[in-house]
N, C-alpha and C positions, 0 to 999 in steps of 0.2 A: 725412535730417532727419525725414521723415514717419514712418519706422519708430521713430525715437527718440521722437517725440511720442506715437505710439501706445503704446509701452511705458511711457512716463511716465504717460499717462492711466490705463492699467491698474494701475500701481503705486500711484498716488495714490488711485484708486478703492478698491483693496484696503485701503489705510491708513484711508480714510474709514469703511469698513464695520467695521473692527476697532476703531475709536476708541470711547471711552466715550460713552455717551449715545445711540447709534444704536438698539440693540436694547433691547427691554423684554419679556423672555420670548419668547413666540412672535411678538410684534408688533414692528414698526418704528415709531420715533417720527418724526413729521413734522419735517423740518429746515427752517431758514430758507434762503431762496434763496442768500444770500451764502455760506453754508457749502457748499451743493450745488455752487456754481460756483467754489469756492475753488481747486480743482485745474485749472480750465480758463481761467485768465487769458490764456494764450497764444492759445487759440482765439478768445476774445472780442476780443483785440487785432487778430488777423488779420481777423476779420469787419469790424471798424471800418475797417481799411485798405482792404479790398476794396470797401466801399460808397462810399468816397471823398466823404463828406459831413461838414459841421462837427459838432462834438461835440454841441451841443444838439439838432440834428436827429437825430443817430444815437441818442441816448438815447431820444427820444420815438418815433421810427419803428421802431427795431430792438430796443434793449435792454429797453425796458419790456414789449413783448409777449413777448419771449423769456423774461424772468423770470416773467411771468404763467403762461406755459405750463409752465415748469420747476417752478413752485410746485405746479401740479396733478399733474404726473407723478411728482414725488419720486424714489424709487429703484426704480421699476418696471423690469422687464427689457424688452428690445426684442422678444424672442421666448421661447417656452416652452423650446425645446430646440435652436434653430438658432444664429443669430448673436447676439452680445451678450445672452446668456441669463442673465446674473447680475444681482444687484441693482445698479441704476444703469446698466444696459445701454442703456435707452432714452435717457437723458440723453447718454451718450457717443456713441451712434449718431446722435442728432439733430444734435448739434454737428458731428460729422464730415460729415454730409450737407450741412449749411448751408455749411460751409467749402468743401467740394468743389464744390458748386453755384455758389457765388460765384466760385470760381476759373475754372470752366468758362464762366461768363457773361462774364468778361473777354475770352475768346477769341471771342465772338460779337458780331456787329453786330445790335443790337436797338433798335427794331423793324426788320424787313427790308423792303426794297422802298420806302424813303422817301428823300427828299433828305438830304444830310449835315447840314444845319442843323437839320432836324427830328429826326434821330437824336440830336443833341446836346441838344436841348430835352427829349426824352422819355426819355433814357437812365436817369435816376434812378428813374422809375416802373417801368421794366422790370426794373431791378436789384431793386427792392422786391418785385415780383411773383415773381422767382426766390427771394428770401428767404422770402416767405410760403409758397410752394409747398413749398420744402425743409423749412421748420420744421414744417409741418402734414402732411407726407407720411404719417406714421404716427399722427396724432392720432386717427383713427377707431378705433385699437386700444383707446384709453381709453374708448370707447363700447361696442364690440361684443365685444372679445376679453378684456379684463381687468376685474376689479372690485376695489375696495378694501374689504375687510371690516374693520369696526371691532370694538373689544373688546366693545362692547355688542350685537353682532349686527347693527348697521346696515351697509348696503351702499351704496357710493358709486361713481358713474362720472362722466365728464366733463360730462354733461348734467344731472346731479342739481342740484336747486335748493338742497338743504341743503349746508352746508359740509363739507369732507372730514373724516373722523375723525382725531383727534390721534394715535391709535395704530391701526395698520392692518396687514393682511396682503394681499399681492397674490395674487388667485385667478383662474386662467384659466377662462373660460366653456367648459364641456365641449360646449355646443351651438353654438359659434361656427361661422360659415360662412367657408370659405377665401376670402380676398381681399375679403370684404364690407367690411372696414374702409376700403378704398380709396374707396368711395363715400360715406363718412361724414365725410370731412375738412371738407366745406363746413359741417357743423353746428358745428364748432369755431371757425369764422372769427369769429363775433360774440362767442364766449366768450373769445377771446384778444386780438383787435384791437378798437379802438374805432371809432366812426363816422367820425372824422376820417381814420383810415387808409383805410377803405373808400371814402369820398368822394373821396379823392385818387386812388386807382386808377381810379375810375369816370370821372374826367376824360379818360381815354384808353380809348376804346371797345375797341380791339384788345387792350390789356393786360388790361382787365376780362374780356373774352371768354375770353382764354387762361387767366386765373386760375380763373374759374368752371368751365370745362371740366376743368381739371386736378383741382380739388378734388372734382369729381363723377366722376372716373375716366374721363372721355371724352378719352382721351389723343390720339386722332387730331386732334381740333379744338384741343387744347392745343398741338399742334405742337412747336416748339423748346423750350418750357418743359418739356414732358414728357420730352423727350430729355435735357435737362440734368439734371433732378432724378433721373430713373431711372439715369443714368450715375453720378451722385454717390452715390446709394443703393447701387448695385452696388459701387462702389469701397470704401465703408465695410464692406460685408459681406465682400468678398474679403479686405480687410486683417485683419478680425477672425478670419477662418477660416485665416489664414496665407498668403494670396496676395500678389501684388505690386500695390499700389494705383496705382503710376505707370503700369503697363501698362494697367490698367483705364481710367484717365482719358485716356491718350493714344490709346486705340483709336478709330478713325474711327467716326463716328456712322452714316454711311450708306455702307457698303462694297459692298453688294449691292442689287439691286432688291428690291421687296417680295416677289414670288413666290419669289425665290431665298433671301431671308432666312427666309421661312416654311418652305421645304423644308429649309434648313440646320438650323433649330431643331428640326424634326421628326426629322431624322436624328440630331441630338445626343441628343434624348430617348430615341430607340430604342436608341442605343448605350449610354446610361446605364441602360437598363431602367426608365426612369421611366414608360413607357406599357405597360400590361399587354397581352400578346399571346397568342392561342391558348389561352384558358381561359374558363370560364364568367364572364360579366360583364366581360370585358376590353374595352379600347378598340379593339382591332384583331384581325382574323382573317385568317390567310393560307390561301388556297385556290388551288392551282395557281400561276400566275405573278402573282397579284394579292393585295394586302392590302386589306381593307375596314375602314375606320375609322369608328366612330360619330361623327357630325358634330360635335355641340356639345362633348362631352367632349374630343375630340382638339383641336379648334380652341382651346378655352379653355386647354388645357394648353400649346399652342404659343404663344399670346399671353402667358401667364404667363412662359414661358421667355424670350421676346424682351424683355419688360419687365424681367425680372431681369438681362438683359444690357445694359440701358440703351438698347434699340432701340425706336423708335416703331412702333406697329402699330394699324391701324384697330380700333375696338371692335366694329363690325358684322361678324357672321359671313357675311352675304350678300356684303359687300364682299370678304372674304377668299376665299370660294368663287369669286366672279367672277374674281379675279386668278389663282387656281390653275387655273381652267378655261381662261382665255384663254391662259395660258402653257403649257397642255397638261401640267401636272404631275399633274392628276387626269384620269381618263377622263370623257368627256362622255356623258350619257344623253339623247340628242337635244339640246335646247337647255338642259338642266339639268346641274348639276354633281353632283347626288345620285342615288343609287339607293335604292329601297326593297327590302330583302332580308330573308330569314329565315335565321338562323344556327343550325346544328345542331352541338352539341358533345356527341357521344355521345347520351345520352337527353335532354340539355338543349336547349331550343329557345327562341329569342327573335327578334322582329322589330325591325329598326333602319332608320333612314335613315343611309346611309353614303356616304363618299367612296372611290372606287376608284382605287388607285395601283399601278403596277407595282412588284413587289418590288425590282427593280434600282434604282429611284429612291429607295425608302425605305431600302434597305440596299445602297449602292453597292459595298461590299467583301465583306460576309459576310451571306448571307441567313439567316433564322432556321430552326430545326429544323422539320421537317415534323411535323404532327399529323394523322394519318390519320383521326381521329375527327371532323374538322371538314368541314362542307360549307356552302356559301353559295349560296342560291337567290334569284332575283329574284321579287318579288311585286308585285301592283298595289295601288292604294289600298284595295281591298276585302279584301286579304289573300290573294287567289288567286294561285297560282304561275303565273308567265309562262313560256311555252315558251322554252327557252334557244336562243340562236343563237350561231354561231361565224363570225367574219369574219376575212378576211386582215388581218394587222397590218403588212404591208409591211416586215417586219423591223425595225420601230420600235415600242417599247412605247408611246411617246407618241401614236401614231396609231391605236391599237386602240380602237375605239368600238363602238357598237351599229349593225349594218349595216341597210340597207334590207330590206324584206320580200322583195324579189325574190332576194336573195342569202342568205336565211336557210335553215337546215336543222336540223331537230330532232335532238337528240343525247341518247341515254340516258346516265345516270350510274350506274355500278354502286354508288355510295355511297348513292343515294337511290332511292325508289320511282318509279313512272311519273308521279306528279304533282309530283315535286320535281326541277326541272331546274337545273343549274349555270349561272352566268353565263358569257358567252362568254369563252373562254380560248385555245383552240387552233384554228388554221385547218383547215377541212374543205373539200375540193374536191367540189362537186356535179357529178355526171356524168349523161348521158342514161341511159335505162333499158336500152339495147341492151347485149348482152354485151361485156365488155371484158377484155382479157388482163391477168392479174396479173403485173406485172414489178416489179423493185426500185423503179421510179419511178411506179408506179400506186397507186391508192387503193382500199381496200376499204370499203364502206359501214359506218359505225361501229355502227349498230344490229345488224348481223350480226357485226361483229368482236368486240364485247364478250363475248357468250356463247361465241363461237368460241375466243377466247383463254383464257377460263376453262376450257373443255374441254381445250384444249391444255396448260394448266398441269397439270391432273390427269394427262394422258397423259405429260407429261414426267417427272413423279415416278414413275409406274408403269413407264415405259420404262427409267428408271435402275435401279429395283429389279430388273427382269427381267434387265438386264445383270449385276447383282450375283449373281443366283442361277443364271445360266447358261441361262435359258430363251430360246428363239428369239424374236426381235423380230417381233411381228405387226402393228406399226403402219404400216410403210412402205407396204404395198400398199393400205391403206385411206385413207391421208392424204397420198399423194404429191403431191396437187394443192396442198397448203398451202405454196407456195413462199415462202421468205424470211421466215417467221414464226418467232420464237424459241420452240422447243419446250422450252427449258430454263428458262423463266420460272417464278416461284414462284406466279403466279396471283393475287397480291394487288394488282397495279398495272395493272389493265386500263384504268383511266381515263387512264393516261399513254401508252397506245398511240397511235402516229401513223405515217403512212406513212414519215416520215423515219427511224424506227427501223430500217426494213428495210435502208437503205443502211449504217447504222452497224454492224449486226450480221450482215450476210449472210455474212461470212467465217467465222462461228463455227457454222454450221449443218450442215456437211457430215459431221460425225462425232458423232452423238448416240447414247448408249447402246452405243457400240462398233460401230454399224452405219452404213454409208455411206448417205446419203440423196441420191439424184440426183433432184431435184425438178423436173419439167417445169413449164412455164408453164400456167396454168389461167385460165379466164374466170370472171367473177363469177356467171354463171348456174349453173355447175357447183357453186360453193360453196353457193349457195342450195338447190340440189336435194339435195345431199348432207347439208346441215345437219340435215334432219329425221331422217336415219338415224344421225347421229353419236352421239346419246345412247345408243342401243341398243348401238352398237359399243363405246363407252366402258364401259358397264355390263358388257358381256361380258368385256372385257379386265380390268376390275377384279375380276370374279369369278374369272378365271383366276389373278390375282395373290393374292387373299386366301384362296382355298380351300386352296391347297397350300403356298405357301412362307412361311407365317407364322413357321415355325421359323427360316427364313433371316434374316428381319428381326430376330428376337430374337438370333440369332447376331451379326448386324451390330452391333446396339446393344451387345452384350456386348463386342465388339471396340472400339467407341468408348470404353467405360469404361476400357479398359486401354491406349489409344493416346495417346501424347503428341502435342501439336500441333507439327508441324515443316514448314518450307518450304525447299525447296532454293534457291529464288530469293527473296531478301529484298525484291526490287522487285515481286514478285507482288502484285496488289491485295488478295488475301486476307491475305498476310503483313503488309502495311501496315495493314490493318484490325485484325488481332489485336494488333499493337503499339500502335495508337492506343487500342484498347479497354482493354488492360491498364493503360496509362498513365493514361487518363481515370478508370478506376475506382479506381486507387490514390490519385490526387490529389484526387478528388472532382469533377473537371471534368465527368464523366458522372455525373449523379445516380442514386442507387440507391434503389429502393423508394418512389418518390414518385408521387403521382397524375399520370397523363399522361406519366410519365417513360419513357425508352427501355429501361431495364434493371431487372430484378427478380430477387432471390435467392429462389427458391421451393423447395419440398421436393424437386423433381426436379432442380434444378440452377440454372444461370443462364439466365433467360428474356430474350431480346432481341427487343423489339417490332420487327417487320419489315413493311415496309421502312423504318420511321421511323429506326432507328439507323443504317442504311446511308446514308440520305440525309443525316443529320447528319454522318456521316463524309465524304461528298463535299463538303458545304458547308465543312468545316474544312480539308480536305486537297486538294481539287480532283481526287481520284481517283474515277473513275466508280463510283457506288454499285452498279449492276447487275453490273458485272464483279467487284466485291469480294464481293457476295452469292453469285454463282455459284461463285467460287473457294472461299469458306468452306464452302459446303454441298456441294461436290463429294464424292461418296461415297468416293473413294479416300483422301481426307484423314482421314476418320473423326473429324471435329471435333464434329458435332452429331448428336443422335439422330433416328431416323425414327419416325413414327407407325405404329400397327398397319397402316395402309394403305400404308405405304412413302412417306409424304409428309414434306417438311421442316417444314411449318408446323403447329405445335401451337396449339390454341385454349385460352385460359384465361378463366374467368369472374372478373369483379371482383365480389366479394361485396358485397351491399347493406348499408350501415351502418344503414339505416332498417328493414330486415327486410321491405320490400315487394318482391315478385317483380319488379315492373315496373322497379325501380331497378337490377336486375342487368344489367350490360353485359359484353361480351366483347372480347378482343383476340387477335391472332395474332402468332406469332413463332417463332423457332428456339430450340432448347433445347440448351445445352451442359452435360453432366453433370460432376459433380466439379470445379467451376470453381477451387476452391482448389488442386487438384493440377495440372489441365491448364493453368491460366493463371497459377499462382503468386500467387494473391490470398489475402487474409485477409478472409473474409466471415463475419459472425457472425449478425446479425439477419435472419431470413427474413420475407418478405412474407406474412403470414397471411391477407390479404384476397383472395388469388388462389387459384383452384382449377382444376386441369386438367380439361378436358372430355374424357371417355373416348370 
């Protein structure tokens, strides 16, 4: 029945607009109310039945103000490009909301918490309050969002003292503020209703209080009135956009607690990509295991989403933050829910007040792609960077907070300088200064581990090339104390190193570069002592590699150009990655040549930002990104090119569009030559904004 009525409304509205006498050139003629309502007699009859009052009272209380309002709105649309966006859309939408709201009111006992005889005595006033709220729910749009432009250049809106122009065009205000119209409905009250109507509502303090709060967009205090009208509004919008209005009306008003509803709405917004993530000026930034949301924009977006769904939500952001903190949805900063942070996205930098949420709460099924150009550091009120700390999370994201000073330990971040420290993310065990055996279950001080692993990444590349050219491996005797550390890492992920990685990868370390590594245990003091000499050893090995066998690297790269990509085992992580890559590039699921994207078609071939694209692969498939990266870059496969130094990772400059040198940034990744032949792709347009760093 409802769908039939909706289709009938649209059909009649279309006939109305096509009929003679509506248009006058570029302008619309003002129509008498009787003609505007001619197609809506069924709706008016239902409103009368739902109010349940005698005819003479209905005409005075309901029909007269309804006609007054419709005479003002005429054939204005309800929105510029969303729902009910055609001429007459606001009229259709308003009547639908009024009917839906009165239907919902019949299922509510109003007012609540009073004796039955008092409910009976006050029910008509509360029904009238529902009607007024529903009728005026979009009235603010006729004040802030749209203007009626007359043929003589005159401009009219709902609060204008002059009469509306007889010929008009509806023009949207380009400078309108989103949702501002909700706060302006109270200004229309005296324009549409007379003093008798208002005096009658004022005889019931609770009803008057609820009405005033709804008309000023204080939906928390408006309570059940706000829930009814918002649900009625949502039902009309859903029906106009092709949804099921019955499902919208029957949906429970309060299915979850407030914190659960807030989190659910946030998750829906993220799933719909309605909240910008991981780019300059976004609402959220993912760094490590946490996402940092700018407080006011994110909470306002969540409130808007909940209201669109017909759910009540407190207007105060402080209230929302308190609920989120108490329920441990957001991390606590002492007794506060917010952190003051500095966000770095490449060369772009901005300070924000943020809410910190574990990524598994924001994205319970699929976390977003990693952007390695992002770092988030905590600052104080003066803008000075606070030394970062890392605290145990007890295996629960909800319990990760800021630890006490006794348990804090400063950690360097390779993505930032010494004055920029990341917020706590990963647990670090603090140990006494005495020597400690390095075993698969022990911890290496992170301040030492970071440069150590960077060095080891270089050595891993050199070690692999020496194996290619048949040179004897000189690394074992100098670095046999580095038990359990992955010498096959690419060197770009030192911030992800943790002692737990040793257990996961210890079985892969006994055969590197074709040479068996029998690594004895070693204590931390030996590591510290040898670290000072490590750089000279690395330089020496590099010299041995680069002075003689450059021709071997060239030969290797030539072989890469002529070698097709094959995998004997299709379940190999590398094989799965290549299949995923080809499919994603063909379908567009993996964007190509966009700023911050994971793949770029450059002059030298297909450049894959690493480890970003491998982490995205893990997110979407569940296959370990590091295993996939190692498999793809394995020299025997001859998939990617090597740098002149025998490394997998090429560096590209992103050329500045402004021409300023300081705007130039760089990214690292692997390079697959001749991607059209090796991957069976059709790639045409190259990214001319990227230049290889020789």
